C-alpha atoms as one frame of an Amber mdcrd trajectory, in Angstrom:
protein
 -90.919-150.132  24.081 -94.647-149.379  24.856 -96.489-148.663  28.120 -98.370
-151.744  29.425-100.912-149.646  31.362-102.045-147.967  28.243-105.137-149.098
  26.657-103.996-148.535  22.899-100.622-149.690  21.577 -99.342-147.645  18.246
-100.168-149.369  15.465 -96.408-148.900  13.865 -94.703-150.293  17.010 -97.458
-153.133  16.951 -96.288-153.998  13.319 -92.686-153.712  14.323 -92.949-156.375
  17.059 -91.561-160.084  15.932 -91.667-163.280  17.586 -89.168-165.495  16.743
 -88.085-168.949  17.350 -85.518-167.997  19.665 -88.026-166.164  21.820 -89.973
-169.719  21.648 -86.838-171.603  22.877 -86.105-169.052  25.582 -89.534-168.975
  26.936 -89.717-173.111  27.019 -86.646-172.848  29.236 -88.376-170.376  31.610
 -91.930-171.875  31.554 -94.067-174.886  32.414 -96.723-175.805  29.940-100.451
-174.931  31.591-101.485-178.674  31.870 -98.150-179.314  33.578 -98.466-176.526
  36.097-101.122-178.237  38.595 -98.842-181.549  38.262 -95.456-180.462  39.292
 -94.277-182.519  42.160 -91.478-181.774  44.470 -90.424-184.599  46.224 -89.045
-183.805  49.535 -85.742-185.120  50.901 -87.398-187.318  53.622 -86.168-190.796
  54.387 -88.019-193.371  56.558 -85.852-192.727  59.484 -86.920-189.228  59.662
 -90.580-190.315  60.115 -91.388-190.874  63.965 -93.660-193.538  64.960 -96.503
-195.039  62.603 -94.345-198.454  62.046 -97.244-200.099  60.883 -98.305-197.595
  58.308 -94.764-197.249  57.264 -94.522-200.782  56.869 -97.778-200.923  54.717
 -96.662-198.252  52.498 -93.135-200.069  51.732 -95.332-203.412  50.797 -97.915
-201.616  48.650 -95.702-198.970  47.030 -91.709-199.943  47.005 -92.039-203.627
  47.373 -93.818-203.480  43.422 -91.099-201.155  42.061 -88.149-202.777  43.261
 -89.272-206.179  42.605 -91.622-205.956  39.360 -91.709-209.675  38.808
């Protein structure tokens, strides 16, 4: 390999490097596209019963968000 801290890379070594389709397939399985990095959403495993109080707010959220999803008609 080569020294990543070096300011130059030997031309012979550089010319011998090849990127294959297999490299891309492996990378796609290990990374997220830049456009998706900031939009990845983690959904916590929290149920309505886990949230104490705020009954009015929970009811409003259920009516505005859950009801239209569960009853699209």
